[in-house]
matplotlib code that plots the C-alpha trace (Angstrom):
import matplotlib.pyplot as plt

x = [69.5, 69.9, 71.9, 70.9, 72.8, 71.3, 73.7, 72.4, 73.9, 71.2, 72.9, 73.3, 76.9, 76.5, 79.7, 81.7, 80.8, 80.8, 78.5, 79.7, 77.5, 79.5, 79.6, 81.3, 84.2, 87.4, 89.5, 92.6, 91.1, 87.8, 84.4, 83.7, 80.7, 82.8, 84.9, 81.8, 80.3, 83.6, 83.6, 79.9, 80.3, 83.1, 80.3, 78.5, 75.1, 72.0, 71.2, 72.6, 70.3, 71.7, 69.4, 70.1, 68.6, 69.1, 71.1, 70.4, 71.1, 74.7, 75.4, 73.6, 75.4, 78.8, 77.9, 75.9, 78.0, 77.5, 74.6, 74.6, 73.0, 69.3, 68.7, 66.2, 65.2, 64.5, 62.5, 62.0, 64.9, 63.4, 66.4, 68.2, 65.3, 63.1, 66.0, 66.2, 62.4, 62.4, 64.7, 62.9, 60.1, 62.6, 64.3, 63.4, 61.3, 63.7, 66.8, 69.2, 69.7, 73.1, 72.9, 76.0, 76.8, 78.0, 80.4, 82.2, 84.6, 87.2, 85.1, 86.5, 84.7, 85.7, 84.0, 80.8, 80.8, 81.0, 78.2, 75.9, 76.8, 76.0, 72.6, 70.7, 67.1, 67.9, 70.1, 73.9, 75.6, 79.2, 80.5, 83.9, 85.4, 86.8, 88.7, 86.7, 83.2, 81.9, 79.0, 78.4, 75.6, 76.5, 75.8, 73.6, 74.2, 72.7, 74.6, 76.7, 73.6, 73.0, 69.7, 69.7, 71.5, 71.3, 72.3, 74.7, 72.2, 69.7, 72.2, 72.4, 75.8, 76.1, 75.4, 77.9, 80.6, 80.1, 83.0, 81.4, 79.8, 77.5, 79.1, 75.8, 76.5, 74.0, 72.4, 69.0, 66.4, 64.1, 61.1, 62.7, 64.0, 60.7, 58.7, 60.9, 61.1, 57.3, 57.4, 59.7, 58.7, 60.3, 60.1, 63.7, 65.7, 66.3, 62.7, 63.9, 63.3, 66.4, 67.5, 69.3, 66.0, 65.3, 67.9, 65.9, 62.7, 64.3, 65.3, 61.8, 60.4, 63.0, 64.8, 68.5, 71.0, 74.6, 77.6, 80.5, 83.8, 85.3, 88.9, 90.3, 88.7, 89.5, 87.7, 84.4, 85.0, 82.5, 83.4, 81.5, 84.0, 87.2, 89.4, 88.1, 88.5, 92.1, 92.7, 91.3, 93.3, 96.6, 95.6, 94.6, 97.7, 100.0, 98.4, 99.1, 102.7, 103.3, 102.0, 104.3, 107.3, 106.4, 106.5, 110.0, 109.5, 111.6, 109.3, 111.6, 108.9, 105.6, 103.8, 104.6, 103.2, 99.7, 98.2, 94.9, 94.1, 95.8, 99.6, 101.5, 105.3, 108.1, 110.9, 113.6, 111.6, 112.5, 109.8, 111.0, 108.9, 105.8, 105.1, 101.5, 100.2, 96.8, 94.6, 96.2, 100.0, 102.4, 106.1, 108.6, 111.5, 114.1, 112.1, 113.3, 110.8, 112.3, 110.6, 107.5, 106.5, 103.0, 102.4, 98.9, 97.6, 101.0, 103.3, 107.0, 109.4, 112.3, 115.0, 113.2, 114.4, 112.0, 113.9, 112.3, 109.2, 108.1, 104.5, 103.7, 100.1, 98.9, 102.3, 104.0, 107.7, 110.0, 113.0, 116.0, 114.4, 115.4, 112.7, 113.2, 113.7, 110.7, 109.5, 105.8, 104.7, 101.1, 98.6, 99.6, 103.4, 105.2, 108.9, 111.1, 114.1, 116.7, 115.0, 116.0, 113.4, 115.1, 114.2, 111.3, 110.5, 106.8, 105.4, 101.9, 100.8, 104.5, 106.5, 110.2, 112.4, 115.1, 117.9, 116.2, 116.9, 115.2, 117.3, 115.9, 113.4, 111.5, 107.9, 107.0, 103.3, 101.6, 105.1, 107.0, 110.7, 113.0, 115.6, 118.8, 117.5, 118.6, 116.2, 118.0, 117.0, 114.1, 113.0, 109.2, 106.7, 104.1, 101.2, 98.2, 97.1, 94.2, 91.7, 93.3, 96.3, 99.0, 101.7, 105.5, 107.4, 111.1, 113.3, 116.1, 119.5, 118.2, 119.8, 117.4, 119.3, 118.6, 115.5, 114.3, 110.6, 109.1, 105.8, 103.5, 102.5, 106.2, 108.5, 112.2, 113.9, 116.6, 120.0, 119.0, 120.1, 118.2, 120.3, 119.9, 117.3, 115.6, 111.9, 111.2, 108.0, 109.0, 110.2, 113.8, 115.3, 117.7, 121.1, 120.2, 120.9, 117.9, 118.4, 115.5, 116.7, 116.4, 119.6, 122.0, 123.1, 125.9, 125.4, 128.6, 128.7, 125.3, 124.7, 123.6, 120.6, 122.8, 125.2, 122.3, 120.9, 124.4, 124.8, 121.3, 122.2, 125.1]
y = [96.2, 99.9, 102.2, 105.8, 108.1, 110.7, 113.3, 115.2, 118.7, 121.0, 121.6, 125.2, 124.7, 127.3, 126.1, 127.2, 130.8, 131.7, 133.1, 130.4, 127.2, 124.5, 122.1, 124.8, 125.3, 124.1, 121.1, 120.9, 123.7, 122.1, 122.2, 119.5, 118.5, 118.1, 115.4, 113.6, 113.7, 112.5, 109.4, 108.8, 109.0, 106.4, 103.9, 104.8, 105.3, 105.6, 108.9, 111.2, 113.4, 116.3, 117.7, 121.4, 124.0, 127.7, 129.1, 126.4, 128.7, 129.3, 125.6, 124.8, 127.6, 126.1, 122.8, 124.3, 122.5, 119.1, 117.4, 114.2, 115.9, 116.0, 118.8, 118.5, 121.4, 120.8, 123.7, 124.0, 121.9, 119.3, 117.0, 114.3, 111.9, 114.6, 115.4, 111.8, 111.6, 114.7, 112.9, 109.6, 110.3, 110.9, 107.6, 104.5, 102.0, 99.1, 101.0, 100.6, 104.0, 105.0, 107.9, 110.1, 113.3, 116.4, 117.3, 113.9, 114.4, 111.6, 108.5, 105.9, 104.3, 100.9, 101.5, 102.6, 99.6, 97.3, 99.1, 98.8, 95.1, 94.4, 96.1, 93.2, 93.4, 95.3, 98.2, 98.5, 101.3, 102.4, 102.6, 103.1, 103.0, 106.3, 107.0, 110.2, 109.8, 113.1, 114.7, 111.7, 109.1, 105.8, 102.3, 100.2, 96.5, 93.4, 90.1, 91.9, 92.8, 96.4, 97.3, 101.1, 104.4, 107.1, 110.7, 112.2, 114.8, 112.1, 109.5, 108.4, 108.5, 104.7, 105.1, 108.0, 105.5, 103.6, 104.2, 102.8, 105.6, 106.1, 107.8, 108.7, 106.7, 103.9, 101.9, 100.2, 99.3, 102.2, 100.2, 99.4, 103.0, 104.5, 102.4, 103.2, 106.9, 107.0, 105.9, 108.7, 111.3, 114.3, 113.2, 114.1, 116.9, 118.5, 118.3, 116.8, 113.7, 111.6, 109.4, 107.3, 106.3, 104.0, 101.5, 100.8, 100.7, 98.2, 96.0, 96.1, 94.9, 92.1, 93.9, 93.0, 95.7, 95.2, 97.2, 98.0, 99.1, 102.4, 102.4, 105.2, 107.9, 110.6, 108.7, 109.1, 112.3, 115.1, 118.7, 120.7, 123.6, 125.0, 123.0, 119.7, 121.1, 122.0, 118.5, 116.8, 119.2, 118.2, 114.5, 114.7, 116.7, 114.2, 111.4, 113.3, 114.0, 110.3, 109.3, 111.8, 110.4, 106.9, 108.1, 109.3, 113.0, 114.4, 116.3, 118.1, 118.4, 116.6, 118.6, 121.9, 121.1, 121.9, 120.4, 122.1, 120.4, 117.7, 117.4, 115.1, 115.0, 113.1, 111.3, 113.1, 116.3, 118.2, 120.2, 122.4, 123.7, 125.9, 125.2, 125.4, 123.7, 124.8, 123.6, 121.3, 121.3, 119.0, 118.8, 117.0, 115.0, 116.6, 119.8, 121.8, 124.0, 126.3, 127.3, 129.5, 129.1, 129.0, 127.2, 127.2, 125.6, 125.3, 122.8, 122.7, 120.7, 118.6, 120.1, 123.4, 125.3, 127.5, 129.5, 130.7, 132.9, 132.7, 132.7, 130.8, 131.0, 129.6, 129.2, 126.7, 126.3, 124.2, 122.2, 123.8, 127.1, 129.0, 131.0, 133.5, 134.1, 136.4, 136.1, 136.3, 134.5, 135.3, 133.5, 133.2, 133.0, 130.5, 129.9, 127.9, 125.9, 127.4, 130.8, 132.7, 134.8, 136.4, 138.2, 140.7, 140.0, 139.8, 138.3, 138.2, 136.8, 136.8, 134.2, 134.0, 132.0, 129.6, 131.1, 134.5, 136.3, 138.8, 138.5, 141.2, 144.0, 143.8, 143.7, 141.8, 142.0, 141.1, 140.5, 138.0, 137.9, 136.0, 133.4, 134.7, 138.1, 139.8, 142.2, 144.5, 145.5, 147.9, 147.4, 147.3, 146.9, 149.6, 147.4, 149.4, 152.7, 153.1, 151.5, 148.7, 146.3, 146.3, 143.8, 144.2, 142.0, 141.6, 139.6, 137.2, 138.1, 141.6, 143.6, 145.7, 148.1, 148.9, 151.0, 150.9, 151.8, 150.0, 151.6, 149.2, 148.5, 148.1, 145.9, 145.5, 143.4, 140.7, 141.7, 145.3, 147.2, 149.6, 151.9, 152.1, 154.6, 154.9, 155.4, 153.6, 154.2, 153.3, 150.2, 149.4, 147.8, 144.8, 145.5, 149.2, 150.9, 152.8, 155.6, 157.7, 159.9, 163.4, 165.3, 165.5, 169.0, 169.6, 173.0, 174.4, 176.8, 176.0, 176.2, 173.0, 173.4, 172.7, 175.5, 177.9, 177.4, 178.1, 181.3, 182.5, 182.0, 184.4]
z = [90.1, 89.2, 91.5, 92.3, 94.6, 96.9, 98.3, 101.3, 100.9, 102.4, 105.8, 106.9, 108.2, 111.0, 112.7, 109.6, 110.5, 106.8, 104.2, 101.8, 101.8, 103.7, 100.7, 98.6, 101.0, 99.2, 100.0, 97.8, 95.7, 94.9, 96.8, 99.3, 97.3, 94.1, 95.9, 96.9, 93.4, 91.8, 94.0, 93.4, 89.6, 89.8, 90.7, 87.5, 89.0, 86.9, 88.5, 91.1, 93.2, 95.3, 98.0, 98.7, 100.9, 101.2, 99.4, 96.8, 93.8, 94.8, 95.1, 91.8, 90.0, 90.9, 89.2, 86.3, 83.8, 85.4, 83.5, 85.6, 88.7, 89.5, 92.0, 94.8, 97.0, 100.8, 102.1, 105.0, 106.4, 108.7, 109.1, 107.2, 107.1, 105.5, 103.0, 101.9, 101.6, 99.3, 96.8, 96.8, 94.4, 91.6, 92.2, 90.1, 91.9, 91.3, 92.3, 95.2, 96.9, 98.1, 100.6, 100.8, 102.7, 100.9, 103.7, 103.8, 101.0, 101.3, 101.3, 98.9, 96.0, 97.2, 100.6, 98.8, 96.5, 99.5, 101.1, 98.0, 97.6, 101.3, 101.2, 99.5, 100.6, 103.7, 104.9, 104.8, 106.6, 107.0, 110.6, 112.3, 115.8, 117.0, 120.2, 120.6, 119.2, 120.8, 118.9, 116.6, 116.5, 118.3, 116.8, 119.1, 119.0, 120.6, 120.2, 117.6, 115.5, 114.8, 116.4, 116.1, 116.1, 118.8, 118.2, 120.6, 121.8, 122.7, 124.1, 127.7, 129.5, 128.9, 125.2, 124.9, 126.0, 122.8, 120.3, 117.2, 115.3, 112.3, 109.3, 107.7, 104.6, 103.9, 101.1, 100.7, 98.1, 97.4, 98.5, 101.9, 102.4, 101.4, 103.8, 106.7, 106.0, 106.2, 109.8, 111.0, 113.6, 115.2, 118.8, 119.6, 121.1, 117.7, 116.5, 113.2, 111.2, 111.7, 108.9, 111.4, 113.1, 110.1, 111.5, 114.7, 112.8, 110.4, 113.3, 114.7, 111.3, 110.9, 108.1, 108.1, 108.9, 107.9, 109.1, 106.8, 108.4, 107.2, 106.1, 108.3, 110.3, 107.7, 105.0, 106.8, 108.7, 108.1, 108.0, 110.6, 111.2, 109.8, 112.2, 110.8, 107.2, 107.9, 109.3, 106.2, 104.0, 105.5, 105.4, 101.8, 100.8, 102.5, 100.5, 97.3, 98.3, 99.1, 95.7, 94.0, 95.9, 94.9, 91.3, 91.6, 92.7, 95.5, 97.8, 100.3, 103.0, 102.3, 105.0, 103.1, 99.7, 98.3, 95.2, 94.3, 91.1, 89.0, 88.8, 86.6, 87.3, 85.6, 87.3, 89.3, 89.7, 92.9, 94.7, 97.5, 100.5, 100.4, 96.7, 95.5, 92.3, 91.1, 88.2, 85.6, 85.8, 84.0, 84.9, 82.6, 84.0, 86.1, 86.8, 89.9, 91.7, 94.4, 97.6, 97.7, 94.0, 92.7, 89.4, 87.9, 84.7, 83.1, 81.3, 82.1, 79.9, 81.0, 83.2, 83.7, 86.8, 88.6, 91.2, 94.5, 94.8, 91.2, 89.9, 86.7, 85.4, 82.1, 80.6, 78.3, 79.0, 76.9, 78.1, 79.8, 80.7, 83.8, 85.6, 88.5, 91.3, 91.8, 88.2, 87.1, 84.0, 83.2, 80.9, 77.2, 77.9, 75.7, 76.1, 73.7, 74.8, 77.2, 77.7, 80.8, 82.6, 85.6, 88.8, 88.7, 85.1, 84.1, 80.9, 79.5, 76.1, 75.2, 73.2, 73.5, 71.1, 72.0, 74.1, 74.5, 77.8, 80.0, 83.1, 85.4, 85.9, 82.6, 81.3, 78.1, 77.3, 74.0, 72.5, 70.3, 71.0, 68.6, 69.4, 71.0, 71.8, 75.0, 76.8, 79.3, 82.8, 83.0, 79.4, 78.8, 76.0, 76.2, 75.0, 76.2, 74.9, 77.4, 75.1, 73.1, 73.4, 70.7, 69.7, 69.8, 67.3, 68.1, 65.8, 66.5, 68.1, 69.0, 71.8, 73.8, 76.1, 79.7, 80.4, 76.8, 76.3, 73.3, 72.3, 70.5, 67.8, 67.0, 64.9, 65.6, 63.0, 63.4, 64.8, 65.5, 68.6, 70.9, 72.9, 76.7, 77.9, 74.5, 73.8, 70.5, 68.5, 64.9, 63.1, 63.6, 60.5, 60.5, 62.1, 62.8, 66.1, 67.4, 69.9, 71.1, 74.0, 75.2, 74.4, 77.3, 78.5, 81.0, 82.8, 84.2, 87.1, 88.6, 92.3, 94.1, 96.5, 99.6, 98.7, 98.0, 101.5, 102.9, 100.9, 101.9, 105.6, 105.5]

ax = plt.figure().add_subplot(projection="3d")
ax.plot(x, y, z, "-o")
ax.set_aspect("equal")
plt.show()
């Protein structure tokens, strides 16, 4: 039988107190809805329908490159039952429908597969026991059979004492689901069509209802406010940290690591506290990342050392390099083996050859620096003329003195020297010494300001 997924993502999310649609709030750097869709696609459904409400365009724009989604607009929003009914006409008649929630991001594919397999000709739903089920729909049973679901707002005191709750995740053949949705009404405290009401109606018609146990509470936890979002963030991040440690990475404090994307790390890497990885990051073996670093969309070779409070974004760093502390490597930075980038050095679209050094207080933008070159403190490449960017080409084994200003476009050939405090605007030939300073004058017999004030007061 074909499988089609319906994701309910039209909720207003008022408890988030945000202008951002709830399903776009990030968990580990990606929208809640993206996590749900990733899991759904692992089941290889024939189609995935996402039901959205206002502001639908914002949600759709975020996933505009995802061709596997069929969008369904629910307007006005009349509850979860109405949302599912809006999607059903686009579902194939012979399909099993798996209903997911766009704000339940951590459900496992294994749980969903069990739910689909258990549906058969009836309904299968995922449930779980919680010590505090407040605010959630309770599972009603008779002789262990599921007979219905009562929403918290409509429950009696006795029903609120039930700890088994509905997760909102269910599967059923389209024919069964469609028939039951047609029988729904809005005779409840919310004035909405409850999708959960189909369980009681199925029981009344003799349609089998099967319960599937959730794995852990966090797997089926929905995000209704920022407190719940933060709880799931830390749970998810701890799982990522545990997996890293199993692969041979030393994580100094698993509760103080954030991975907001995809991280691959070799053996014997060491990750200190308060480190953030974003996007796609690859670490070779033996990489050391100091506290407070942010590494985004970058590749670091074996034995790279990133010292505290450094930011690396869009860089490719070869083995044995030393970065920081307080360094900033911007997109387009490429470092060959054993390069040193020190404190308060910034690079952008810059390549540095093997063994090159810029140990402190320098800016290298739109530049190529040859192997073995030393860039002194305070040296900068002036790459922007107010309209265009220009390149600086520096050869091998060049010495750039302290506070040198290199005005691009500029070429400095191999083994040349630039004197400290120089402004260089013309090509420096091989082995030449370039000096571009204002001429020094020593004025004798002048009167310092403090002495002038003393003399005037007499």
